[in-house]
Backbone as XML, in Angstrom:
<?xml version="1.0"?>
<chain id="A" units="angstrom">
  <residue number="1" name="UNK">
    <atom name="N" x="-84.314" y="-49.276" z="-86.812"/>
    <atom name="CA" x="-84.178" y="-49.231" z="-85.588"/>
    <atom name="C" x="-85.162" y="-48.676" z="-84.276"/>
  </residue>
  <residue number="2" name="UNK">
    <atom name="N" x="-85.700" y="-49.206" z="-83.274"/>
    <atom name="CA" x="-86.480" y="-48.516" z="-82.688"/>
    <atom name="C" x="-85.526" y="-48.026" z="-81.417"/>
  </residue>
  <residue number="3" name="UNK">
    <atom name="N" x="-86.154" y="-46.705" z="-81.055"/>
    <atom name="CA" x="-85.763" y="-45.922" z="-80.111"/>
    <atom name="C" x="-87.350" y="-45.385" z="-78.877"/>
  </residue>
  <residue number="4" name="UNK">
    <atom name="N" x="-86.121" y="-45.266" z="-77.711"/>
    <atom name="CA" x="-87.163" y="-45.276" z="-76.544"/>
    <atom name="C" x="-86.797" y="-43.844" z="-75.869"/>
  </residue>
  <residue number="5" name="UNK">
    <atom name="N" x="-87.379" y="-42.907" z="-75.495"/>
    <atom name="CA" x="-87.030" y="-41.944" z="-74.834"/>
    <atom name="C" x="-87.234" y="-42.012" z="-72.768"/>
  </residue>
  <residue number="6" name="UNK">
    <atom name="N" x="-86.311" y="-41.554" z="-72.570"/>
    <atom name="CA" x="-86.148" y="-42.163" z="-71.228"/>
    <atom name="C" x="-85.563" y="-40.588" z="-70.372"/>
  </residue>
  <residue number="7" name="UNK">
    <atom name="N" x="-86.714" y="-40.009" z="-69.708"/>
    <atom name="CA" x="-86.330" y="-38.695" z="-69.275"/>
    <atom name="C" x="-85.595" y="-37.611" z="-70.361"/>
  </residue>
  <residue number="8" name="UNK">
    <atom name="N" x="-86.244" y="-37.338" z="-71.153"/>
    <atom name="CA" x="-86.137" y="-36.306" z="-72.413"/>
    <atom name="C" x="-85.158" y="-36.837" z="-72.903"/>
  </residue>
  <residue number="9" name="UNK">
    <atom name="N" x="-84.440" y="-38.362" z="-72.875"/>
    <atom name="CA" x="-83.568" y="-38.385" z="-73.971"/>
    <atom name="C" x="-83.576" y="-39.778" z="-74.709"/>
  </residue>
  <residue number="10" name="UNK">
    <atom name="N" x="-83.375" y="-39.623" z="-76.044"/>
    <atom name="CA" x="-83.724" y="-40.586" z="-76.678"/>
    <atom name="C" x="-82.755" y="-41.931" z="-77.203"/>
  </residue>
  <residue number="11" name="UNK">
    <atom name="N" x="-83.023" y="-43.097" z="-77.040"/>
    <atom name="CA" x="-81.954" y="-44.205" z="-77.018"/>
    <atom name="C" x="-82.272" y="-45.138" z="-78.073"/>
  </residue>
  <residue number="12" name="UNK">
    <atom name="N" x="-81.407" y="-45.671" z="-78.597"/>
    <atom name="CA" x="-81.789" y="-46.715" z="-79.590"/>
    <atom name="C" x="-81.863" y="-48.220" z="-78.866"/>
  </residue>
  <residue number="13" name="UNK">
    <atom name="N" x="-83.241" y="-48.605" z="-78.657"/>
    <atom name="CA" x="-83.167" y="-49.767" z="-78.160"/>
    <atom name="C" x="-82.178" y="-50.792" z="-78.011"/>
  </residue>
  <residue number="14" name="UNK">
    <atom name="N" x="-81.488" y="-50.787" z="-78.996"/>
    <atom name="CA" x="-80.510" y="-51.800" z="-79.264"/>
    <atom name="C" x="-79.213" y="-51.686" z="-78.594"/>
  </residue>
  <residue number="15" name="UNK">
    <atom name="N" x="-79.011" y="-50.326" z="-78.521"/>
    <atom name="CA" x="-77.760" y="-50.152" z="-77.835"/>
    <atom name="C" x="-77.651" y="-49.822" z="-76.418"/>
  </residue>
  <residue number="16" name="UNK">
    <atom name="N" x="-78.721" y="-50.320" z="-75.693"/>
    <atom name="CA" x="-78.982" y="-50.831" z="-74.264"/>
    <atom name="C" x="-78.253" y="-52.049" z="-73.867"/>
  </residue>
  <residue number="17" name="UNK">
    <atom name="N" x="-78.007" y="-51.995" z="-73.011"/>
    <atom name="CA" x="-77.275" y="-53.497" z="-72.261"/>
    <atom name="C" x="-78.566" y="-54.216" z="-72.290"/>
  </residue>
  <residue number="18" name="UNK">
    <atom name="N" x="-78.560" y="-55.540" z="-71.554"/>
    <atom name="CA" x="-79.415" y="-56.468" z="-71.209"/>
    <atom name="C" x="-79.882" y="-56.184" z="-69.795"/>
  </residue>
  <residue number="19" name="UNK">
    <atom name="N" x="-79.172" y="-55.754" z="-69.259"/>
    <atom name="CA" x="-80.192" y="-55.209" z="-67.863"/>
    <atom name="C" x="-80.804" y="-53.810" z="-68.466"/>
  </residue>
  <residue number="20" name="UNK">
    <atom name="N" x="-80.270" y="-52.668" z="-69.026"/>
    <atom name="CA" x="-81.450" y="-51.630" z="-69.088"/>
    <atom name="C" x="-82.277" y="-52.232" z="-69.933"/>
  </residue>
  <residue number="21" name="UNK">
    <atom name="N" x="-82.489" y="-53.138" z="-70.886"/>
    <atom name="CA" x="-83.578" y="-53.494" z="-71.496"/>
    <atom name="C" x="-84.808" y="-54.295" z="-70.651"/>
  </residue>
  <residue number="22" name="UNK">
    <atom name="N" x="-83.913" y="-54.986" z="-69.639"/>
    <atom name="CA" x="-85.040" y="-55.812" z="-68.806"/>
    <atom name="C" x="-85.817" y="-54.798" z="-67.656"/>
  </residue>
  <residue number="23" name="UNK">
    <atom name="N" x="-85.032" y="-54.110" z="-67.434"/>
    <atom name="CA" x="-85.490" y="-52.535" z="-66.604"/>
    <atom name="C" x="-86.539" y="-52.107" z="-67.273"/>
  </residue>
  <residue number="24" name="UNK">
    <atom name="N" x="-86.164" y="-51.497" z="-68.356"/>
    <atom name="CA" x="-86.971" y="-50.965" z="-69.395"/>
    <atom name="C" x="-88.464" y="-51.704" z="-69.776"/>
  </residue>
  <residue number="25" name="UNK">
    <atom name="N" x="-88.572" y="-53.100" z="-69.836"/>
    <atom name="CA" x="-89.437" y="-53.790" z="-69.930"/>
    <atom name="C" x="-90.229" y="-53.463" z="-68.581"/>
  </residue>
  <residue number="26" name="UNK">
    <atom name="N" x="-89.378" y="-53.729" z="-67.745"/>
    <atom name="CA" x="-90.191" y="-53.878" z="-66.274"/>
    <atom name="C" x="-91.258" y="-52.754" z="-66.474"/>
  </residue>
  <residue number="27" name="UNK">
    <atom name="N" x="-90.388" y="-51.131" z="-66.505"/>
    <atom name="CA" x="-90.991" y="-49.752" z="-66.107"/>
    <atom name="C" x="-92.295" y="-49.853" z="-67.205"/>
  </residue>
  <residue number="28" name="UNK">
    <atom name="N" x="-92.393" y="-50.419" z="-68.295"/>
    <atom name="CA" x="-93.249" y="-50.233" z="-68.895"/>
    <atom name="C" x="-94.354" y="-51.518" z="-68.653"/>
  </residue>
  <residue number="29" name="UNK">
    <atom name="N" x="-93.985" y="-52.582" z="-67.969"/>
    <atom name="CA" x="-95.289" y="-53.463" z="-67.321"/>
    <atom name="C" x="-95.828" y="-52.625" z="-65.889"/>
  </residue>
  <residue number="30" name="UNK">
    <atom name="N" x="-94.772" y="-52.225" z="-65.076"/>
    <atom name="CA" x="-95.530" y="-51.500" z="-63.979"/>
    <atom name="C" x="-96.708" y="-49.924" z="-64.527"/>
  </residue>
  <residue number="31" name="UNK">
    <atom name="N" x="-95.854" y="-49.469" z="-65.833"/>
    <atom name="CA" x="-97.106" y="-48.436" z="-66.133"/>
    <atom name="C" x="-98.247" y="-48.782" z="-66.704"/>
  </residue>
  <residue number="32" name="UNK">
    <atom name="N" x="-98.232" y="-49.815" z="-67.108"/>
    <atom name="CA" x="-99.319" y="-50.515" z="-67.909"/>
    <atom name="C" x="-100.349" y="-51.006" z="-66.772"/>
  </residue>
  <residue number="33" name="UNK">
    <atom name="N" x="-99.831" y="-51.442" z="-65.280"/>
    <atom name="CA" x="-100.360" y="-51.763" z="-64.637"/>
    <atom name="C" x="-101.163" y="-50.428" z="-63.885"/>
  </residue>
  <residue number="34" name="UNK">
    <atom name="N" x="-100.322" y="-49.658" z="-63.422"/>
    <atom name="CA" x="-100.821" y="-48.642" z="-62.885"/>
    <atom name="C" x="-101.891" y="-47.925" z="-63.543"/>
  </residue>
  <residue number="35" name="UNK">
    <atom name="N" x="-101.976" y="-47.578" z="-64.577"/>
    <atom name="CA" x="-102.796" y="-46.836" z="-65.955"/>
    <atom name="C" x="-104.231" y="-47.631" z="-65.675"/>
  </residue>
  <residue number="36" name="UNK">
    <atom name="N" x="-104.297" y="-49.275" z="-65.419"/>
    <atom name="CA" x="-105.215" y="-50.089" z="-65.245"/>
    <atom name="C" x="-105.730" y="-49.775" z="-64.173"/>
  </residue>
  <residue number="37" name="UNK">
    <atom name="N" x="-105.023" y="-49.591" z="-63.225"/>
    <atom name="CA" x="-105.284" y="-49.657" z="-61.669"/>
    <atom name="C" x="-106.273" y="-48.357" z="-61.762"/>
  </residue>
  <residue number="38" name="UNK">
    <atom name="N" x="-105.799" y="-47.010" z="-62.633"/>
    <atom name="CA" x="-106.395" y="-45.977" z="-62.052"/>
    <atom name="C" x="-107.628" y="-45.792" z="-62.529"/>
  </residue>
  <residue number="39" name="UNK">
    <atom name="N" x="-107.354" y="-46.349" z="-64.010"/>
    <atom name="CA" x="-109.081" y="-46.703" z="-64.569"/>
    <atom name="C" x="-110.161" y="-47.661" z="-63.798"/>
  </residue>
  <residue number="40" name="UNK">
    <atom name="N" x="-109.608" y="-48.609" z="-62.896"/>
    <atom name="CA" x="-110.263" y="-49.209" z="-62.109"/>
    <atom name="C" x="-110.655" y="-48.497" z="-61.049"/>
  </residue>
  <residue number="41" name="UNK">
    <atom name="N" x="-109.840" y="-47.641" z="-60.443"/>
    <atom name="CA" x="-110.212" y="-46.698" z="-59.342"/>
    <atom name="C" x="-111.392" y="-45.743" z="-59.842"/>
  </residue>
  <residue number="42" name="UNK">
    <atom name="N" x="-111.472" y="-45.249" z="-61.233"/>
    <atom name="CA" x="-112.146" y="-44.099" z="-61.627"/>
    <atom name="C" x="-113.779" y="-44.998" z="-61.278"/>
  </residue>
  <residue number="43" name="UNK">
    <atom name="N" x="-113.440" y="-46.058" z="-62.308"/>
    <atom name="CA" x="-114.786" y="-46.866" z="-62.208"/>
    <atom name="C" x="-115.459" y="-46.946" z="-60.640"/>
  </residue>
  <residue number="44" name="UNK">
    <atom name="N" x="-114.731" y="-47.688" z="-59.688"/>
    <atom name="CA" x="-114.897" y="-47.549" z="-58.891"/>
    <atom name="C" x="-115.659" y="-46.539" z="-57.767"/>
  </residue>
  <residue number="45" name="UNK">
    <atom name="N" x="-115.140" y="-45.242" z="-58.223"/>
    <atom name="CA" x="-115.635" y="-44.040" z="-57.478"/>
    <atom name="C" x="-116.756" y="-43.345" z="-58.111"/>
  </residue>
  <residue number="46" name="UNK">
    <atom name="N" x="-117.129" y="-43.891" z="-59.491"/>
    <atom name="CA" x="-118.030" y="-43.589" z="-60.196"/>
    <atom name="C" x="-119.450" y="-44.659" z="-59.287"/>
  </residue>
  <residue number="47" name="UNK">
    <atom name="N" x="-119.271" y="-45.727" z="-59.219"/>
    <atom name="CA" x="-119.877" y="-46.434" z="-59.050"/>
    <atom name="C" x="-120.379" y="-45.855" z="-56.967"/>
  </residue>
  <residue number="48" name="UNK">
    <atom name="N" x="-119.317" y="-45.809" z="-56.284"/>
    <atom name="CA" x="-119.648" y="-44.936" z="-54.913"/>
    <atom name="C" x="-120.699" y="-43.887" z="-55.006"/>
  </residue>
  <residue number="49" name="UNK">
    <atom name="N" x="-120.411" y="-43.039" z="-56.275"/>
    <atom name="CA" x="-121.003" y="-41.964" z="-56.179"/>
    <atom name="C" x="-122.264" y="-42.277" z="-56.464"/>
  </residue>
  <residue number="50" name="UNK">
    <atom name="N" x="-122.855" y="-43.412" z="-57.183"/>
    <atom name="CA" x="-124.087" y="-43.865" z="-57.447"/>
    <atom name="C" x="-125.176" y="-44.207" z="-56.413"/>
  </residue>
  <residue number="51" name="UNK">
    <atom name="N" x="-123.943" y="-44.885" z="-55.615"/>
    <atom name="CA" x="-124.572" y="-45.797" z="-54.603"/>
    <atom name="C" x="-124.610" y="-44.886" z="-53.479"/>
  </residue>
  <residue number="52" name="UNK">
    <atom name="N" x="-124.051" y="-43.806" z="-53.181"/>
    <atom name="CA" x="-124.576" y="-43.036" z="-52.083"/>
    <atom name="C" x="-125.710" y="-42.093" z="-52.673"/>
  </residue>
  <residue number="53" name="UNK">
    <atom name="N" x="-126.365" y="-41.547" z="-53.942"/>
    <atom name="CA" x="-127.067" y="-41.137" z="-54.334"/>
    <atom name="C" x="-128.011" y="-41.836" z="-54.392"/>
  </residue>
  <residue number="54" name="UNK">
    <atom name="N" x="-127.920" y="-43.307" z="-54.509"/>
    <atom name="CA" x="-129.219" y="-43.861" z="-54.351"/>
    <atom name="C" x="-129.746" y="-43.846" z="-53.080"/>
  </residue>
  <residue number="55" name="UNK">
    <atom name="N" x="-128.618" y="-44.249" z="-52.213"/>
    <atom name="CA" x="-128.621" y="-44.186" z="-50.713"/>
    <atom name="C" x="-129.145" y="-42.825" z="-50.391"/>
  </residue>
  <residue number="56" name="UNK">
    <atom name="N" x="-128.902" y="-42.336" z="-50.767"/>
    <atom name="CA" x="-129.388" y="-40.489" z="-50.057"/>
    <atom name="C" x="-130.927" y="-40.362" z="-50.684"/>
  </residue>
  <residue number="57" name="UNK">
    <atom name="N" x="-131.433" y="-40.674" z="-51.927"/>
    <atom name="CA" x="-133.053" y="-40.893" z="-52.216"/>
    <atom name="C" x="-133.535" y="-41.828" z="-51.377"/>
  </residue>
  <residue number="58" name="UNK">
    <atom name="N" x="-133.151" y="-42.806" z="-50.899"/>
    <atom name="CA" x="-133.781" y="-43.851" z="-49.602"/>
    <atom name="C" x="-134.052" y="-43.651" z="-48.285"/>
  </residue>
  <residue number="59" name="UNK">
    <atom name="N" x="-133.016" y="-42.332" z="-47.941"/>
    <atom name="CA" x="-133.153" y="-41.885" z="-46.378"/>
    <atom name="C" x="-134.071" y="-40.735" z="-46.169"/>
  </residue>
  <residue number="60" name="UNK">
    <atom name="N" x="-134.706" y="-40.899" z="-45.234"/>
    <atom name="CA" x="-135.822" y="-40.133" z="-44.993"/>
    <atom name="C" x="-135.627" y="-38.549" z="-44.874"/>
  </residue>
  <residue number="61" name="UNK">
    <atom name="N" x="-136.254" y="-37.634" z="-45.225"/>
    <atom name="CA" x="-136.112" y="-36.356" z="-45.620"/>
    <atom name="C" x="-136.415" y="-35.661" z="-44.520"/>
  </residue>
  <residue number="62" name="UNK">
    <atom name="N" x="-136.314" y="-34.021" z="-44.390"/>
    <atom name="CA" x="-136.902" y="-33.293" z="-43.491"/>
    <atom name="C" x="-137.530" y="-33.740" z="-42.092"/>
  </residue>
  <residue number="63" name="UNK">
    <atom name="N" x="-137.100" y="-33.219" z="-41.450"/>
    <atom name="CA" x="-137.882" y="-33.639" z="-40.041"/>
    <atom name="C" x="-137.303" y="-34.954" z="-39.005"/>
  </residue>
  <residue number="64" name="UNK">
    <atom name="N" x="-136.494" y="-35.638" z="-40.048"/>
    <atom name="CA" x="-135.682" y="-36.437" z="-39.369"/>
    <atom name="C" x="-134.574" y="-35.880" z="-38.350"/>
  </residue>
  <residue number="65" name="UNK">
    <atom name="N" x="-133.870" y="-36.836" z="-37.384"/>
    <atom name="CA" x="-133.096" y="-36.075" z="-36.567"/>
    <atom name="C" x="-131.769" y="-35.818" z="-37.413"/>
  </residue>
  <residue number="66" name="UNK">
    <atom name="N" x="-131.136" y="-34.942" z="-37.309"/>
    <atom name="CA" x="-129.573" y="-34.949" z="-38.212"/>
    <atom name="C" x="-128.984" y="-35.263" z="-36.712"/>
  </residue>
  <residue number="67" name="UNK">
    <atom name="N" x="-127.511" y="-35.791" z="-37.213"/>
    <atom name="CA" x="-126.411" y="-35.800" z="-36.190"/>
    <atom name="C" x="-125.261" y="-34.846" z="-36.455"/>
  </residue>
  <residue number="68" name="UNK">
    <atom name="N" x="-125.285" y="-33.789" z="-35.892"/>
    <atom name="CA" x="-123.724" y="-32.801" z="-36.031"/>
    <atom name="C" x="-122.436" y="-33.522" z="-35.609"/>
  </residue>
</chain>
């Protein structure tokens, strides 16, 4: 028997209605997609830092006009 925990309450999956099971599956899908998107955001943030650091290395150093 498979159980699931929802809001800290354990339920037997077989005891849930078909509609509740469908909602649970949808919730799992969305959670997986959010985790995937969060991982992608981390990759993009890392890339952005790398590009910013590379750009900083290419910019003229002291002596140039600084904009405030």
